[in-house]
C-alpha positions as CSV (number, residue, x, y, z in Angstrom):
1,M,89.6,-61.4,-62.7
2,T,89.6,-65.0,-61.3
3,A,93.4,-65.2,-61.3
4,F,93.6,-61.8,-59.7
5,S,91.2,-62.7,-56.9
6,E,93.0,-66.0,-56.3
7,G,96.3,-64.3,-56.0
8,L,94.9,-61.7,-53.7
9,R,93.4,-64.5,-51.5
10,R,96.7,-66.3,-51.3
11,F,98.6,-63.1,-50.6
12,F,96.5,-62.2,-47.7
13,N,96.1,-65.8,-46.5
14,L,92.9,-65.0,-44.7
15,R,92.9,-68.4,-42.9
16,G,95.8,-67.2,-40.7
17,R,95.7,-66.9,-37.0
18,P,92.7,-64.6,-36.2
19,H,94.4,-62.6,-33.5
20,S,97.8,-62.1,-35.1
21,L,99.0,-58.7,-36.0
22,Q,99.4,-59.8,-39.6
23,A,95.8,-61.0,-39.8
24,T,94.6,-57.8,-38.2
25,F,96.2,-55.7,-40.9
26,R,94.8,-58.0,-43.6
27,W,91.3,-57.5,-42.3
28,L,91.9,-53.8,-41.8
29,F,92.9,-53.5,-45.5
30,L,89.7,-55.3,-46.6
31,F,87.4,-53.2,-44.5
32,M,89.1,-50.0,-45.8
33,L,88.8,-51.3,-49.4
34,I,85.0,-51.9,-48.8
35,G,84.7,-48.4,-47.4
36,F,86.6,-46.9,-50.4
37,I,84.4,-48.6,-52.9
38,A,81.2,-47.7,-50.9
39,G,82.4,-44.1,-50.9
40,L,82.9,-44.1,-54.6
41,G,79.5,-45.7,-55.0
42,A,77.9,-43.0,-52.9
43,I,79.6,-40.3,-55.1
44,L,78.4,-42.0,-58.2
45,F,74.8,-42.4,-56.9
46,Q,74.7,-38.8,-55.6
47,T,76.0,-37.5,-59.0
48,L,73.5,-39.5,-60.9
49,C,70.7,-38.1,-58.7
50,E,71.9,-34.6,-59.1
51,L,72.0,-34.9,-62.9
52,G,68.7,-36.7,-63.0
53,M,67.0,-33.9,-60.9
54,H,68.5,-31.3,-63.2
55,Y,67.4,-32.8,-66.5
56,F,64.1,-34.4,-65.5
57,L,62.4,-32.4,-62.6
58,D,64.1,-29.1,-63.4
59,G,64.6,-29.3,-67.1
60,M,61.3,-30.9,-68.1
61,A,58.8,-29.9,-65.3
62,G,60.5,-26.8,-64.0
63,Y,60.2,-28.1,-60.5
64,R,63.1,-27.1,-58.2
65,P,62.7,-28.6,-54.7
66,T,64.1,-26.6,-51.8
67,S,67.7,-27.7,-51.3
68,V,69.5,-28.5,-48.1
69,P,72.9,-27.0,-47.0
70,G,74.7,-30.4,-47.4
71,E,73.7,-30.9,-51.0
72,K,74.8,-28.3,-53.5
73,A,73.6,-28.5,-57.1
74,I,76.4,-29.4,-59.6
75,L,74.6,-27.6,-62.5
76,P,72.8,-24.3,-62.5
77,H,69.0,-24.3,-62.6
78,T,67.3,-24.2,-66.0
79,D,64.8,-21.5,-67.1
80,T,62.0,-24.0,-67.6
81,Q,58.6,-22.7,-66.2
82,F,56.9,-24.9,-63.6
83,N,54.4,-27.2,-65.3
84,R,52.2,-29.3,-63.1
85,W,50.9,-31.4,-66.0
86,I,54.4,-32.7,-66.8
87,L,54.9,-33.3,-63.1
88,L,51.8,-35.4,-63.2
89,V,53.1,-37.9,-65.8
90,L,56.8,-37.7,-65.2
91,P,56.8,-40.2,-62.2
92,A,54.8,-42.7,-64.4
93,I,57.4,-42.5,-67.2
94,G,60.2,-43.0,-64.6
95,G,58.3,-46.0,-63.1
96,L,57.8,-47.5,-66.5
97,V,61.6,-47.4,-67.4
98,S,62.6,-48.4,-63.9
99,G,60.2,-51.3,-63.8
100,F,61.4,-52.6,-67.2
101,I,65.0,-52.5,-66.0
102,V,64.4,-54.2,-62.7
103,Y,62.1,-56.9,-63.7
104,T,64.1,-57.8,-66.8
105,W,67.5,-58.1,-65.3
106,A,67.2,-58.3,-61.4
107,P,63.7,-58.7,-60.0
108,E,65.2,-58.8,-56.4
109,A,66.2,-55.2,-56.8
110,E,62.6,-54.0,-56.5
111,G,61.4,-52.1,-53.4
112,H,63.7,-50.8,-50.8
113,G,67.1,-52.3,-50.9
114,T,67.9,-52.4,-47.2
115,D,65.5,-55.3,-46.8
116,G,67.3,-57.2,-49.5
117,A,70.6,-56.8,-47.7
118,I,69.0,-57.9,-44.4
119,D,67.5,-61.0,-46.1
120,A,70.9,-61.8,-47.6
121,Y,72.5,-61.6,-44.2
122,H,70.1,-63.9,-42.4
123,N,69.0,-66.3,-45.1
124,K,71.4,-66.4,-48.1
125,G,74.8,-66.7,-46.4
126,G,75.6,-63.1,-47.3
127,I,75.3,-63.6,-51.0
128,I,74.1,-60.8,-53.3
129,R,74.2,-61.2,-57.0
130,G,76.7,-58.9,-58.6
131,R,74.3,-57.3,-60.9
132,V,71.8,-56.3,-58.2
133,P,73.7,-53.2,-57.0
134,I,74.2,-52.0,-60.6
135,I,70.5,-52.5,-61.5
136,K,69.4,-51.0,-58.1
137,T,71.5,-47.8,-58.7
138,I,70.2,-47.2,-62.2
139,A,66.5,-48.0,-61.4
140,S,66.6,-45.9,-58.2
141,T,68.1,-43.0,-59.9
142,I,65.4,-43.0,-62.6
143,T,62.6,-43.5,-60.1
144,L,63.7,-40.8,-57.6
145,T,64.8,-38.1,-60.1
146,T,61.5,-38.3,-62.1
147,G,59.5,-37.5,-59.0
148,G,59.1,-40.9,-57.3
149,S,59.1,-40.7,-53.5
150,G,62.0,-42.5,-51.8
151,G,65.3,-42.2,-50.2
152,R,69.0,-43.0,-51.0
153,E,69.7,-45.5,-48.2
154,G,68.3,-48.5,-49.9
155,P,70.3,-48.2,-53.2
156,I,73.5,-47.2,-51.5
157,A,73.1,-50.0,-48.9
158,Q,72.9,-52.5,-51.7
159,I,75.9,-51.0,-53.4
160,G,78.1,-51.3,-50.4
161,A,76.7,-54.6,-49.3
162,G,77.0,-56.0,-52.8
163,F,80.7,-55.2,-53.0
164,G,81.3,-56.6,-49.6
165,S,79.6,-59.8,-50.7
166,F,81.4,-59.9,-54.0
167,L,84.8,-59.4,-52.4
168,A,84.2,-62.1,-49.8
169,T,83.0,-64.6,-52.5
170,R,86.0,-63.9,-54.7
171,L,88.4,-64.4,-51.8
172,K,86.6,-67.7,-50.9
173,L,85.9,-66.6,-47.4
174,S,83.6,-68.4,-45.0
175,E,79.9,-67.7,-44.9
176,R,80.3,-65.8,-41.6
177,E,83.1,-63.6,-43.0
178,R,81.0,-62.9,-46.1
179,R,78.0,-61.8,-43.9
180,I,80.3,-59.5,-41.9
181,M,81.7,-57.9,-45.0
182,L,78.2,-57.5,-46.5
183,A,77.0,-55.6,-43.4
184,A,80.2,-53.5,-43.3
185,G,79.5,-52.4,-46.9
186,M,75.9,-51.6,-46.0
187,G,77.0,-49.4,-43.1
188,A,79.7,-47.7,-45.1
189,G,77.4,-46.7,-47.9
190,V,74.7,-45.4,-45.6
191,G,77.1,-43.6,-43.4
192,A,78.8,-41.8,-46.4
193,I,75.7,-40.6,-48.3
194,F,74.0,-39.3,-45.1
195,R,77.3,-37.9,-43.7
196,A,76.8,-39.9,-40.5
197,P,79.7,-42.4,-40.3
198,L,79.1,-43.5,-36.6
199,A,75.4,-43.9,-37.3
200,G,76.1,-45.9,-40.4
201,A,78.2,-48.4,-38.4
202,L,75.6,-48.7,-35.7
203,F,72.8,-48.9,-38.2
204,A,74.4,-51.9,-40.0
205,S,74.6,-53.8,-36.7
206,E,71.2,-52.8,-35.3
207,V,68.9,-52.9,-38.3
208,L,69.3,-56.7,-38.6
209,Y,67.0,-57.2,-35.5
210,S,63.7,-55.9,-34.5
211,D,64.4,-56.3,-30.7
212,A,67.0,-54.3,-28.9
213,D,69.9,-56.4,-30.2
214,F,73.1,-55.6,-32.0
215,E,75.3,-57.8,-34.3
216,S,78.6,-57.2,-32.4
217,D,80.7,-58.9,-35.0
218,V,79.6,-56.2,-37.5
219,L,80.2,-53.0,-35.4
220,I,84.0,-52.6,-35.8
221,P,84.3,-53.6,-39.4
222,A,81.3,-51.4,-40.3
223,G,82.9,-48.5,-38.3
224,I,86.2,-48.8,-40.2
225,A,84.5,-49.0,-43.6
226,S,82.1,-46.2,-42.8
227,V,84.9,-43.7,-41.8
228,V,86.7,-44.4,-45.0
229,A,83.6,-44.1,-47.1
230,Y,82.6,-40.9,-45.4
231,C,86.0,-39.4,-46.1
232,V,86.0,-40.4,-49.7
233,Y,82.5,-39.0,-50.3
234,C,83.3,-35.7,-48.5
235,L,86.5,-35.2,-50.5
236,V,84.2,-34.7,-53.5
237,Y,80.9,-33.3,-52.0
238,G,82.4,-31.3,-49.2
239,W,82.4,-31.7,-45.4
240,G,79.7,-30.8,-43.0
241,S,76.3,-32.1,-42.1
242,L,73.3,-32.7,-44.4
243,F,71.0,-30.3,-42.6
244,Q,71.8,-27.1,-40.7
245,A,69.9,-26.8,-37.4
246,P,69.9,-23.8,-35.0
247,D,71.6,-24.2,-31.7
248,F,68.6,-25.9,-29.9
249,R,68.8,-26.3,-26.1
250,F,66.8,-28.5,-23.7
251,D,66.6,-26.7,-20.4
252,N,63.0,-27.1,-19.2
253,P,62.0,-30.5,-17.9
254,L,58.3,-29.6,-18.3
255,E,58.9,-29.7,-22.1
256,L,59.1,-33.5,-21.8
257,G,55.2,-33.4,-21.6
258,P,54.9,-32.2,-25.2
259,Y,57.6,-34.6,-26.3
260,L,55.6,-37.4,-24.8
261,V,52.6,-36.4,-27.0
262,L,55.0,-36.2,-29.9
263,A,56.1,-39.9,-29.3
264,L,52.4,-41.0,-29.4
265,V,51.8,-39.1,-32.6
266,L,54.9,-40.6,-34.2
267,V,53.9,-44.1,-33.3
268,G,50.5,-43.5,-34.8
269,G,52.0,-42.1,-37.9
270,G,54.5,-44.9,-38.1
271,F,51.7,-47.5,-37.9
272,L,49.8,-45.8,-40.6
273,Y,52.9,-45.6,-42.8
274,V,53.8,-49.3,-42.5
275,K,50.2,-50.4,-43.0
276,C,49.7,-48.1,-46.0
277,F,53.1,-49.2,-47.5
278,Y,52.5,-52.9,-47.3
279,G,48.8,-52.6,-48.0
280,V,49.6,-50.9,-51.3
281,R,52.4,-53.5,-51.9
282,D,49.9,-56.4,-51.4
283,L,47.3,-54.7,-53.6
284,F,49.7,-54.3,-56.5
285,K,50.7,-58.0,-56.1
286,I,47.2,-59.1,-57.0
287,I,46.8,-56.7,-60.0
288,P,46.6,-59.1,-63.0
289,I,49.2,-57.3,-65.2
290,K,52.9,-57.9,-65.8
291,N,55.2,-56.7,-63.0
292,H,57.1,-54.6,-65.5
293,Y,54.2,-52.1,-65.8
294,K,53.1,-51.9,-62.1
295,P,55.7,-49.2,-61.1
296,A,54.3,-47.0,-63.9
297,I,50.8,-47.2,-62.3
298,G,52.4,-46.4,-58.9
299,G,54.2,-43.5,-60.6
300,L,51.0,-42.1,-62.1
301,L,49.2,-42.2,-58.7
302,T,52.3,-40.5,-57.2
303,G,52.1,-37.9,-59.9
304,V,48.4,-37.2,-59.0
305,V,49.4,-36.4,-55.4
306,G,52.3,-34.4,-56.6
307,F,50.1,-32.4,-58.9
308,Y,48.5,-30.8,-55.9
309,L,51.4,-31.2,-53.4
310,P,54.8,-31.1,-55.2
311,E,56.7,-31.1,-51.9
312,S,55.7,-34.8,-51.5
313,L,57.7,-35.9,-54.5
314,A,61.3,-37.0,-54.9
315,F,63.5,-36.7,-51.7
316,G,61.6,-33.9,-50.0
317,Y,64.4,-32.8,-47.6
318,G,63.7,-29.1,-48.2
319,I,60.6,-29.2,-45.9
320,V,62.8,-30.6,-43.1
321,Q,65.3,-27.8,-43.4
322,T,62.5,-25.2,-43.5
323,G,60.9,-26.7,-40.5
324,L,64.2,-26.7,-38.5
325,V,64.4,-23.0,-38.8
326,G,60.7,-22.6,-37.9
327,N,59.4,-21.3,-41.3
328,A,57.1,-24.1,-42.3
329,P,53.3,-23.5,-42.0
330,L,51.3,-26.0,-40.0
331,L,49.1,-27.1,-42.9
332,L,52.0,-27.6,-45.2
333,L,53.7,-29.8,-42.6
334,L,50.6,-31.9,-42.1
335,G,50.1,-32.1,-45.9
336,V,53.7,-33.2,-46.5
337,A,53.5,-35.9,-43.8
338,A,50.3,-37.4,-45.2
339,G,51.4,-36.9,-48.8
340,K,54.8,-38.5,-48.3
341,I,53.2,-41.6,-46.7
342,V,51.0,-42.0,-49.8
343,T,53.5,-41.2,-52.5
344,T,56.2,-43.4,-50.9
345,S,53.7,-46.3,-50.7
346,F,52.7,-45.8,-54.4
347,T,56.3,-45.4,-55.6
348,I,58.0,-48.3,-53.8
349,G,55.0,-50.5,-52.9
350,S,54.2,-50.8,-56.6
351,G,57.6,-52.3,-57.3
352,G,59.6,-49.1,-57.8
353,S,63.1,-48.7,-56.5
354,G,64.2,-46.5,-53.6
355,G,64.9,-46.4,-49.9
356,V,62.6,-45.8,-47.0
357,F,64.9,-44.0,-44.6
358,G,64.7,-40.6,-46.5
359,P,60.9,-40.5,-46.6
360,S,60.8,-41.5,-42.9
361,V,63.0,-38.6,-42.0
362,V,60.7,-36.2,-43.9
363,I,57.5,-37.7,-42.5
364,G,58.9,-37.6,-38.9
365,G,60.3,-34.1,-39.3
366,A,56.9,-32.8,-40.7
367,L,54.9,-34.5,-37.9
368,G,57.4,-33.2,-35.3
369,G,57.2,-29.7,-36.7
370,A,53.4,-29.8,-36.7
371,V,53.3,-30.9,-33.0
372,G,55.9,-28.3,-32.1
373,T,54.0,-25.6,-33.9
374,L,50.7,-26.4,-32.2
375,F,52.3,-26.4,-28.7
376,H,54.2,-23.2,-29.5
377,D,50.9,-21.5,-30.6
378,F,49.1,-22.6,-27.4
379,F,52.0,-22.7,-24.9
380,P,54.7,-20.3,-26.3
381,N,56.6,-20.1,-22.9
382,L,56.8,-23.9,-22.7
383,V,57.8,-24.7,-26.3
384,T,59.9,-21.8,-27.5
385,H,61.5,-23.5,-30.5
386,P,59.1,-25.7,-32.6
387,G,62.0,-26.5,-34.9
388,A,63.5,-28.7,-32.1
389,F,60.4,-31.0,-32.5
390,V,61.3,-31.4,-36.1
391,L,64.7,-32.8,-35.2
392,V,63.3,-35.1,-32.5
393,G,60.5,-36.1,-34.7
394,M,62.9,-37.3,-37.4
395,A,64.6,-39.6,-34.9
396,G,61.4,-40.9,-33.2
397,F,59.5,-41.7,-36.4
398,F,62.2,-43.8,-38.0
399,T,62.8,-45.6,-34.7
400,A,59.1,-46.4,-34.7
401,V,59.1,-47.9,-38.2
402,S,62.6,-49.5,-38.1
403,S,63.3,-50.6,-34.5
404,T,66.7,-48.9,-34.5
405,P,66.6,-46.4,-31.6
406,V,70.3,-46.1,-30.9
407,S,71.6,-45.7,-34.5
408,T,68.7,-43.3,-35.4
409,I,69.5,-41.0,-32.5
410,I,73.1,-40.7,-33.7
411,F,71.9,-40.5,-37.4
412,V,69.8,-37.4,-36.7
413,S,72.5,-35.8,-34.5
414,E,75.1,-36.3,-37.2
415,M,72.8,-35.2,-40.0
416,T,71.9,-32.0,-38.3
417,N,75.2,-31.4,-36.4
418,S,73.1,-30.9,-33.3
419,Y,73.7,-32.9,-30.1
420,H,71.9,-30.7,-27.5
421,L,68.6,-32.6,-27.8
422,L,69.9,-36.0,-26.9
423,L,67.8,-36.1,-23.7
424,P,64.4,-35.7,-25.4
425,S,65.5,-37.8,-28.3
426,L,66.4,-40.6,-26.0
427,M,63.0,-40.5,-24.3
428,V,61.0,-40.2,-27.6
429,C,63.0,-42.9,-29.4
430,F,62.8,-45.4,-26.6
431,L,59.1,-44.8,-26.1
432,C,58.5,-45.2,-29.9
433,H,60.5,-48.4,-29.9
434,M,58.5,-49.8,-27.0
435,L,55.2,-48.9,-28.5
436,S,55.9,-50.1,-32.0
437,K,56.9,-53.7,-31.4
438,N,54.2,-55.1,-33.7
439,F,55.2,-53.4,-37.0
440,S,58.3,-52.6,-39.0
441,I,59.1,-51.2,-42.4
442,Y,61.8,-53.9,-42.7
443,E,60.0,-57.2,-43.1
444,E,63.2,-59.3,-43.2
445,Q,64.3,-58.3,-39.7
446,V,64.3,-61.1,-37.1
447,P,63.7,-60.5,-33.4
448,D,67.2,-61.4,-32.2
449,K,70.2,-63.7,-32.8
450,F,68.3,-66.6,-31.4
451,S,65.9,-66.3,-34.3
452,S,68.4,-65.8,-37.1
453,P,69.3,-68.7,-39.4
454,A,72.8,-67.1,-39.6
455,H,73.4,-68.0,-35.9
456,A,71.7,-71.4,-35.9
457,G,73.8,-73.7,-33.7
458,E,76.0,-71.0,-32.2
459,L,74.0,-70.9,-29.0
460,F,74.6,-74.7,-28.6
461,V,78.3,-74.3,-29.0
462,D,78.6,-71.2,-26.7
463,V,76.8,-72.9,-23.8
464,L,78.6,-76.3,-24.1
465,Q,82.1,-74.7,-24.3
466,Q,81.6,-73.1,-20.9
467,Y,81.2,-76.5,-19.1
468,K,83.4,-79.6,-18.6
469,V,82.8,-83.3,-18.3
470,R,83.5,-83.0,-14.6
471,D,80.2,-81.0,-14.3
472,L,78.3,-84.1,-15.3
473,L,80.3,-86.7,-13.2
474,D,77.2,-87.2,-11.0
475,Q,75.2,-88.3,-14.0
476,M,77.9,-90.6,-15.3
477,R,77.0,-94.3,-15.2
478,S,79.2,-97.0,-13.8
479,V,79.6,-99.9,-16.2
480,R,80.5,-103.5,-16.1
481,T,83.8,-104.2,-17.7
482,V,84.8,-107.4,-19.4
483,P,88.2,-109.1,-19.2
484,E,90.0,-109.2,-22.6
485,D,90.6,-113.0,-22.3
486,M,86.9,-113.8,-21.7
487,A,85.5,-116.4,-24.2
488,F,82.7,-115.2,-26.4
489,K,80.4,-118.0,-25.1
490,R,80.7,-116.7,-21.6
491,F,80.1,-113.1,-22.8
492,K,76.8,-114.3,-24.4
493,E,75.7,-115.4,-20.9
494,L,76.6,-112.0,-19.6
495,I,74.4,-110.2,-22.1
496,S,71.3,-111.6,-20.6
497,T,72.1,-110.2,-17.1
498,T,72.8,-106.5,-18.2
499,E,71.2,-103.8,-20.2
500,Q,74.5,-102.3,-21.3
501,H,75.0,-101.6,-24.9
502,Y,78.7,-100.6,-24.8
503,F,81.3,-102.9,-23.1
504,P,84.8,-101.6,-22.0
505,V,87.5,-104.2,-22.2
506,V,90.2,-104.4,-19.5
507,D,93.4,-106.4,-19.0
508,E,94.6,-108.2,-16.0
509,S,95.5,-104.9,-14.3
510,S,92.0,-103.5,-15.0
511,R,93.5,-101.1,-17.5
512,L,91.3,-100.1,-20.4
513,T,92.5,-101.7,-23.6
514,G,89.4,-101.5,-25.9
515,I,85.7,-101.2,-26.3
516,F,82.9,-102.7,-28.4
517,S,79.1,-102.5,-28.7
518,L,76.4,-105.1,-29.2
519,N,76.2,-104.0,-32.8
520,D,79.8,-105.1,-33.2
521,V,79.1,-108.7,-32.3
522,R,75.8,-109.3,-34.1
523,C,77.6,-111.2,-36.9
524,I,78.9,-113.9,-34.6
525,L,76.0,-114.2,-32.1
526,F,74.6,-117.1,-34.0
527,E,77.8,-118.8,-34.9
528,P,78.2,-121.6,-32.2
529,Q,81.4,-123.0,-33.7
530,L,83.1,-119.7,-33.0
531,E,82.0,-119.2,-29.3
532,E,85.0,-121.1,-27.8
533,L,87.5,-119.8,-30.3
534,V,86.8,-116.1,-30.1
535,R,87.9,-114.0,-27.2
536,V,86.6,-110.6,-26.3
537,K,89.9,-108.9,-27.2
538,D,89.4,-110.2,-30.7
539,I,86.2,-108.1,-31.0
540,A,87.2,-105.0,-29.1
541,N,88.4,-101.9,-30.9
542,P,91.7,-100.7,-29.4
543,D,91.2,-97.2,-31.0
544,I,89.2,-95.8,-28.1
545,I,87.3,-92.5,-28.5
546,A,87.3,-91.3,-24.9
547,T,87.0,-88.1,-22.9
548,T,88.4,-86.7,-19.6
549,P,86.8,-84.7,-16.8
550,L,88.6,-81.5,-18.0
551,E,87.4,-81.7,-21.6
552,D,84.6,-79.2,-22.6
553,L,81.2,-80.6,-23.5
554,N,81.2,-79.1,-27.0
555,T,84.2,-81.2,-27.9
556,V,82.6,-84.3,-26.3
557,L,79.5,-83.7,-28.4
558,K,81.6,-83.6,-31.6
559,K,83.1,-87.0,-30.6
560,F,79.6,-88.4,-30.3
561,T,78.6,-87.2,-33.8
562,I,81.8,-88.2,-35.6
563,K,81.3,-91.9,-34.9
564,N,77.5,-91.7,-34.3
565,I,77.8,-93.2,-30.8
566,D,75.6,-92.8,-27.8
567,R,78.1,-93.4,-25.0
568,I,81.7,-92.5,-24.5
569,P,84.2,-93.7,-21.9
570,V,85.4,-91.2,-19.3
571,V,89.1,-91.8,-18.3
572,Q,91.4,-90.0,-15.9
573,D,93.1,-86.9,-17.1
574,N,96.6,-88.2,-16.5
575,D,95.9,-91.9,-17.3
576,S,93.9,-92.8,-20.3
577,S,93.8,-96.5,-19.3
578,K,91.9,-95.7,-16.0
579,L,88.2,-95.9,-16.6
580,L,85.9,-93.7,-14.5
581,G,82.6,-94.5,-16.2
582,M,80.5,-93.9,-19.3
583,L,78.9,-90.6,-20.3
584,G,75.8,-90.6,-22.6
585,R,74.9,-88.2,-25.4
586,R,71.4,-87.6,-24.0
587,E,72.9,-86.6,-20.6
588,V,74.9,-83.9,-22.3
589,I,71.9,-82.6,-24.3
590,A,69.7,-82.6,-21.1
591,F,72.4,-80.7,-19.3
592,Y,72.5,-78.1,-22.1
593,N,68.8,-77.6,-22.1
594,K,68.9,-77.1,-18.3
595,K,71.6,-74.4,-18.6
596,V,69.8,-72.6,-21.4
597,A,66.6,-72.5,-19.3
598,E,68.5,-71.1,-16.3
599,H,70.2,-68.4,-18.3
600,W,67.8,-67.4,-21.0
601,G,64.4,-68.8,-20.2
602,D,61.7,-70.2,-22.4
603,K,62.5,-68.2,-25.6
604,A,66.0,-69.7,-25.9
605,M,64.6,-73.1,-25.0
606,E,62.8,-73.2,-28.3
607,V,66.1,-72.6,-30.1
608,A,67.7,-75.2,-27.8
609,D,65.2,-77.8,-28.9
610,N,65.8,-77.0,-32.6
611,D,69.6,-77.2,-32.1
612,T,69.4,-80.5,-30.2
613,C,67.1,-82.0,-32.8
614,A,69.6,-81.0,-35.5
615,I,72.5,-82.5,-33.5
616,E,70.7,-85.7,-32.8
617,S,69.8,-86.2,-36.5
618,L,73.4,-85.8,-37.7
619,P,74.4,-88.8,-39.8
620,P,77.6,-90.8,-39.0
621,H,80.8,-89.6,-40.6
């Protein structure tokens, strides 16, 4: 495998020119390869889930959740009679097996996998252990198909992200390239299994941040990989959307009033979901038993809820499809919304394995359907289709808990093949995003690029590359030069009359021939016998590190750090022997801080301070 990967790396020569046609096709191949593997991973995971549902929930408990149009059973239903008592204990058994697998071989595979991929992107250089996607797939399949409440996006995100990370590591790519390939794999997997390729690409670049920010480097790679993954997946499981929605229309502006109420309900529900989820997680952390057994306890508590409300178990997509066509009773919708919050918290918060996107879709759809049903009962002429609120509720709720308004709108539109409710979806999602700034289901999100360790130092470089030395000529200090034939005894007399630390050396024609600092002459300061013999030109270094007015400040700063010097000579652009003055490192840093404050304000200044401290502390090379 090592020889193969080394040969592949040499063949593609990924260090070639980044904008050449050859390099473009190399990267295109890699992104398509990630998409192909992510698509196969989605097929494998979906197949395992279908088989697990058939043999566990159907074959053992006789429970057959309502299916959705985009998911056809690969095996016929069994004749097993529905048994609530088996349904009570089945999630506990699944939790026990899942917990043993996860905590024995890959403890980082616990919980919802998307957070793990986000953490790897920001804090681990895009590295995901190769075993994590495998363990995540097996554990999630067991958890979800024995009745545990969760979704598919977490496991499939880690499958795609894990392969992207693995491929980049094998090809010995840079940390930045590995992060991009990780995110591309995450978007490809999610886009395939939810039949939403555009949303998958947007999700991969948006979910990394809790503010309205995108990772632009990720968007195109994730888009290419997501399209390929979607096509591979649909070749096996068929084309079309996951849900089938009626042809909803928005043609009454007064209906925005009920949608405003819906947004408030969704934010409240999202807050309750996040607090319940992490409250349960924190509670299980302090339970004094081995982690291996905690998912079994969470599974048993999930089974208790499922005993009375089976619709809150497993994926639960059936209630969304029923709500879209307007056939779901109000009490059932409310019960599923509340039950799904509790069962998801018990299942995943206890250390079980599964995603949080699927449950969010169900909870949001149920809350939306409940609000739509109430308004339809009291104002039938205003809200004519309560099913439309199911669709908008799905988008708004996940936006509230994930801070991904743009990708979520596209997700729901692609999953339902309905684009006629974009206007109310935009309003509800943006309101939910604005009102839910203080909580998120994804703990590893950072506010924006300024806050991401993955981008530490990039702001410094971006700013300094825009400006030249000539922009600081007014801050450049004039210096006293010394003739190259000056005796060292006379130079000692000069030291007492100046505060200079660096001394440019010039010849008879005032041309720059060298430079030295006080540190360079310490060894002979107290050697009187050498004062008449030594000339300044004997001390000066003729290999001058200088800059010109047209050089960018980022390059200048690199010169400061390479030799660990505080000042650098500025010479004419067309004559390196003509000295214009000396430029200091602190003047460059102060100029950077000033420009950051002008463009980005106080928030970026905090990052600027961190960057400049890091630059100033660099050791000499």
